[in-house]
NUGUNU-594871 format. One record per residue (C-alpha): x, y, z; residue in three letters. Coordinates in nm, 4 decimals. Example, Ala and Ser with C-alpha at 12.3 -4.5 7.8 and 13.67 -1.06 7.14 Angstrom:
<atoms>
<atom u="1.2300" v="-0.4500" w="0.7800" code="ALA"/>
<atom u="1.3670" v="-0.1060" w="0.7140" code="SER"/>
</atoms>
This chain:
<atoms>
<atom u="0.5071" v="-1.7831" w="-7.3304" code="MET"/>
<atom u="0.4145" v="-2.1305" w="-7.4335" code="THR"/>
<atom u="0.5148" v="-2.3350" w="-7.7268" code="ILE"/>
<atom u="0.4280" v="-2.7237" w="-7.7650" code="ALA"/>
<atom u="0.4371" v="-2.9389" w="-8.0366" code="ALA"/>
<atom u="0.3716" v="-3.2999" w="-8.1334" code="GLY"/>
<atom u="0.4849" v="-3.4940" w="-8.4197" code="PHE"/>
<atom u="0.3623" v="-3.8242" w="-8.5345" code="VAL"/>
<atom u="0.6493" v="-4.0342" w="-8.6795" code="CYS"/>
<atom u="0.6528" v="-4.3773" w="-8.8215" code="ASN"/>
<atom u="0.7560" v="-4.5422" w="-8.4887" code="ASN"/>
<atom u="0.5798" v="-4.3242" w="-8.2456" code="GLY"/>
<atom u="0.5063" v="-3.9611" w="-8.1265" code="VAL"/>
<atom u="0.7584" v="-3.6817" w="-8.0421" code="ILE"/>
<atom u="0.6282" v="-3.4393" w="-7.7798" code="LEU"/>
<atom u="0.8060" v="-3.1218" w="-7.6912" code="GLY"/>
<atom u="0.7506" v="-2.7956" w="-7.5040" code="ALA"/>
<atom u="0.9386" v="-2.5106" w="-7.3397" code="ASP"/>
<atom u="0.9678" v="-2.4958" w="-6.9699" code="THR"/>
<atom u="0.8717" v="-2.1192" w="-6.8946" code="GLU"/>
<atom u="0.5923" v="-2.0946" w="-6.6482" code="ILE"/>
<atom u="0.4646" v="-1.7404" w="-6.5869" code="THR"/>
<atom u="0.2639" v="-1.6683" w="-6.2559" code="ARG"/>
<atom u="0.1605" v="-1.2921" w="-6.2449" code="SER"/>
<atom u="0.4883" v="-1.1433" w="-6.3399" code="THR"/>
<atom u="0.7306" v="-1.4115" w="-6.2009" code="VAL"/>
<atom u="0.8840" v="-1.6510" w="-6.4370" code="LYS"/>
<atom u="1.0009" v="-1.9982" w="-6.3348" code="THR"/>
<atom u="1.0797" v="-2.3020" w="-6.5160" code="HIS"/>
<atom u="0.9232" v="-2.6614" w="-6.5042" code="GLU"/>
<atom u="0.8426" v="-2.9242" w="-6.7614" code="SER"/>
<atom u="0.5079" v="-2.8799" w="-6.9479" code="LYS"/>
<atom u="0.5092" v="-3.2350" w="-7.0449" code="ILE"/>
<atom u="0.3240" v="-3.4133" w="-6.7672" code="VAL"/>
<atom u="0.3112" v="-3.8147" w="-6.7623" code="PRO"/>
<atom u="-0.0139" v="-3.9520" w="-6.6919" code="ILE"/>
<atom u="0.0514" v="-4.3140" w="-6.7251" code="ASP"/>
<atom u="0.3992" v="-4.4118" w="-6.8594" code="ARG"/>
<atom u="0.3000" v="-4.7821" w="-6.9264" code="GLY"/>
<atom u="0.0398" v="-4.6508" w="-7.1693" code="LEU"/>
<atom u="0.2570" v="-4.3974" w="-7.3189" code="GLY"/>
<atom u="0.0211" v="-4.1325" w="-7.1985" code="CYS"/>
<atom u="0.1553" v="-3.8008" w="-7.1615" code="TYR"/>
<atom u="0.0209" v="-3.4512" w="-7.2038" code="LEU"/>
<atom u="0.1403" v="-3.1024" w="-7.2674" code="SER"/>
<atom u="-0.0553" v="-2.7997" w="-7.2268" code="PHE"/>
<atom u="-0.0785" v="-2.4112" w="-7.2954" code="SER"/>
<atom u="-0.2813" v="-2.1974" w="-7.0644" code="GLY"/>
<atom u="-0.3488" v="-2.1780" w="-6.6894" code="ASP"/>
<atom u="-0.0796" v="-2.3708" w="-6.5110" code="VAL"/>
<atom u="-0.3226" v="-2.3837" w="-6.1948" code="TYR"/>
<atom u="-0.6061" v="-2.5186" w="-6.3904" code="LEU"/>
<atom u="-0.3732" v="-2.7810" w="-6.5383" code="MET"/>
<atom u="-0.2435" v="-2.9076" w="-6.1972" code="ARG"/>
<atom u="-0.6140" v="-2.9298" w="-6.0551" code="GLN"/>
<atom u="-0.7110" v="-3.1253" w="-6.3816" code="MET"/>
<atom u="-0.3984" v="-3.3474" w="-6.3645" code="VAL"/>
<atom u="-0.4550" v="-3.3960" w="-5.9945" code="GLY"/>
<atom u="-0.8413" v="-3.5232" w="-6.0690" code="ARG"/>
<atom u="-0.7012" v="-3.7412" w="-6.3475" code="ILE"/>
<atom u="-0.4523" v="-3.9163" w="-6.1173" code="ARG"/>
<atom u="-0.7366" v="-3.9569" w="-5.8323" code="VAL"/>
<atom u="-0.9853" v="-4.1145" w="-6.1143" code="ALA"/>
<atom u="-0.6981" v="-4.3498" w="-6.2399" code="LEU"/>
<atom u="-0.5761" v="-4.4489" w="-5.8889" code="GLY"/>
<atom u="-0.2338" v="-4.3359" w="-5.9548" code="CYS"/>
<atom u="-0.1804" v="-4.2555" w="-5.5965" code="ASP"/>
<atom u="-0.2752" v="-4.6046" w="-5.4636" code="LEU"/>
<atom u="-0.0313" v="-4.8396" w="-5.3372" code="ALA"/>
<atom u="-0.1429" v="-5.0951" w="-5.5957" code="PHE"/>
<atom u="-0.2987" v="-4.8882" w="-5.8829" code="PRO"/>
<atom u="-0.5337" v="-5.0521" w="-6.1141" code="PRO"/>
<atom u="-0.4156" v="-5.0948" w="-6.4672" code="LYS"/>
<atom u="-0.6214" v="-4.8651" w="-6.6865" code="PRO"/>
<atom u="-0.6774" v="-4.9407" w="-7.0692" code="THR"/>
<atom u="-0.5477" v="-4.7065" w="-7.3076" code="ALA"/>
<atom u="-0.9321" v="-4.6012" w="-7.3853" code="ASP"/>
<atom u="-1.0381" v="-4.5443" w="-7.0189" code="SER"/>
<atom u="-0.7113" v="-4.3256" w="-6.9459" code="CYS"/>
<atom u="-0.8037" v="-4.1161" w="-7.2608" code="PHE"/>
<atom u="-1.1589" v="-4.0906" w="-7.1850" code="GLU"/>
<atom u="-1.0817" v="-3.9751" w="-6.8161" code="THR"/>
<atom u="-0.8352" v="-3.6985" w="-6.9551" code="ILE"/>
<atom u="-1.1049" v="-3.5859" w="-7.1974" code="CYS"/>
<atom u="-1.3819" v="-3.5890" w="-6.9142" code="SER"/>
<atom u="-1.1459" v="-3.4030" w="-6.6727" code="GLU"/>
<atom u="-1.0670" v="-3.1317" w="-6.9196" code="TYR"/>
<atom u="-1.4302" v="-3.0969" w="-7.0089" code="GLN"/>
<atom u="-1.5014" v="-3.0405" w="-6.6170" code="ALA"/>
<atom u="-1.2072" v="-2.8127" w="-6.6013" code="SER"/>
<atom u="-1.3479" v="-2.5839" w="-6.8696" code="LEU"/>
<atom u="-1.7009" v="-2.6252" w="-6.7249" code="LYS"/>
<atom u="-1.5511" v="-2.5016" w="-6.3819" code="SER"/>
<atom u="-1.4656" v="-2.1678" w="-6.5440" code="GLN"/>
<atom u="-1.7877" v="-2.0622" w="-6.6914" code="GLU"/>
<atom u="-1.9452" v="-1.9052" w="-6.3999" code="SER"/>
<atom u="-1.6136" v="-1.6768" w="-6.3415" code="LYS"/>
<atom u="-1.5998" v="-1.3296" w="-6.4631" code="PRO"/>
<atom u="-1.4181" v="-1.3080" w="-6.7806" code="PRO"/>
<atom u="-1.0938" v="-1.1545" w="-6.6391" code="GLU"/>
<atom u="-1.0672" v="-1.4438" w="-6.4193" code="GLU"/>
<atom u="-1.1285" v="-1.7421" w="-6.6442" code="LYS"/>
<atom u="-0.8614" v="-1.9779" w="-6.6901" code="GLY"/>
<atom u="-0.8225" v="-2.1905" w="-7.0213" code="TRP"/>
<atom u="-0.6369" v="-2.4875" w="-7.1421" code="LEU"/>
<atom u="-0.5454" v="-2.6432" w="-7.4518" code="GLU"/>
<atom u="-0.3830" v="-2.9944" w="-7.4584" code="LEU"/>
<atom u="-0.1646" v="-3.2268" w="-7.6716" code="LEU"/>
<atom u="-0.1985" v="-3.5904" w="-7.5293" code="VAL"/>
<atom u="-0.0402" v="-3.8992" w="-7.6419" code="THR"/>
<atom u="-0.1551" v="-4.2465" w="-7.5961" code="ILE"/>
<atom u="-0.0183" v="-4.5868" w="-7.6837" code="ARG"/>
<atom u="-0.2762" v="-4.8641" w="-7.7725" code="ARG"/>
<atom u="-0.2049" v="-5.2236" w="-7.8622" code="SER"/>
<atom u="-0.2524" v="-5.3312" w="-8.1844" code="MET"/>
<atom u="-0.3607" v="-5.6904" w="-8.2813" code="HIS"/>
<atom u="-0.2843" v="-5.7936" w="-8.6461" code="HIS"/>
<atom u="-0.5566" v="-6.0373" w="-8.7825" code="LEU"/>
<atom u="-0.3269" v="-6.2148" w="-9.0216" code="PHE"/>
<atom u="-0.0161" v="-6.2118" w="-8.8129" code="LYS"/>
<atom u="0.0763" v="-6.3749" w="-8.5033" code="ALA"/>
<atom u="0.2791" v="-6.0691" w="-8.3844" code="GLU"/>
<atom u="0.1297" v="-5.7895" w="-8.1611" code="ARG"/>
<atom u="0.2413" v="-5.4387" w="-8.1722" code="GLY"/>
<atom u="0.1683" v="-5.0743" w="-8.0621" code="HIS"/>
<atom u="0.0464" v="-4.7607" w="-8.2072" code="GLU"/>
<atom u="0.1150" v="-4.4166" w="-8.0380" code="THR"/>
<atom u="-0.1606" v="-4.1687" w="-8.1172" code="SER"/>
<atom u="-0.1351" v="-3.7923" w="-8.0784" code="LEU"/>
<atom u="-0.4615" v="-3.5663" w="-8.0058" code="TYR"/>
<atom u="-0.4942" v="-3.1974" w="-7.9991" code="HIS"/>
<atom u="-0.7694" v="-3.1065" w="-7.7336" code="ILE"/>
<atom u="-0.9214" v="-2.7705" w="-7.7531" code="ILE"/>
<atom u="-1.2433" v="-2.6598" w="-7.6248" code="GLY"/>
<atom u="-1.5149" v="-2.9032" w="-7.7119" code="SER"/>
<atom u="-1.3119" v="-3.0753" w="-7.9820" code="HIS"/>
<atom u="-1.0736" v="-3.3852" w="-7.9490" code="VAL"/>
<atom u="-0.8791" v="-3.3640" w="-8.2751" code="LEU"/>
<atom u="-0.6756" v="-3.6862" w="-8.3885" code="PRO"/>
<atom u="-0.3273" v="-3.5535" w="-8.5274" code="VAL"/>
<atom u="-0.2076" v="-3.7084" w="-8.8534" code="ASP"/>
<atom u="0.1156" v="-3.5498" w="-8.8849" code="ARG"/>
<atom u="0.1912" v="-3.2767" w="-8.6318" code="TYR"/>
<atom u="0.0193" v="-3.0116" w="-8.4090" code="ALA"/>
<atom u="0.1535" v="-2.6997" w="-8.2416" code="VAL"/>
<atom u="-0.0157" v="-2.5052" w="-7.9464" code="ILE"/>
<atom u="0.0851" v="-2.2045" w="-7.7656" code="GLY"/>
<atom u="0.0911" v="-1.8261" w="-7.6798" code="ILE"/>
<atom u="0.3587" v="-1.5783" w="-7.7170" code="GLY"/>
</atoms>
């Protein structure tokens, strides 16, 4: 069972998920909220195949240089683009498998972007929430819920 929800609030985004992981008939517990880049407020939550998600997150971390001693600082846009492209690659990797072996994923992704105000000297941030499913990347205005039960 998976339930994950994201809520867009005035000052940011709330992302929540259950912790039950099912592998075959064995149930364990671990977080389904995965930090990608804390500095960018980039987190994802998922519903679907945990192995497919772990492979995808591994490729995202490599692409962003997260495991390097001095990792480069990605922009919010490059981080988000990497997540989207690795998600699509994960889905593509499942196409040739028999239907009973295909894995799938559905994501909720948060990202914080710097906002420059044209008429003010202040700088701010805006955190966005996206629902990514199949070939669709959907910006979320209020809330999104994903899961199976």
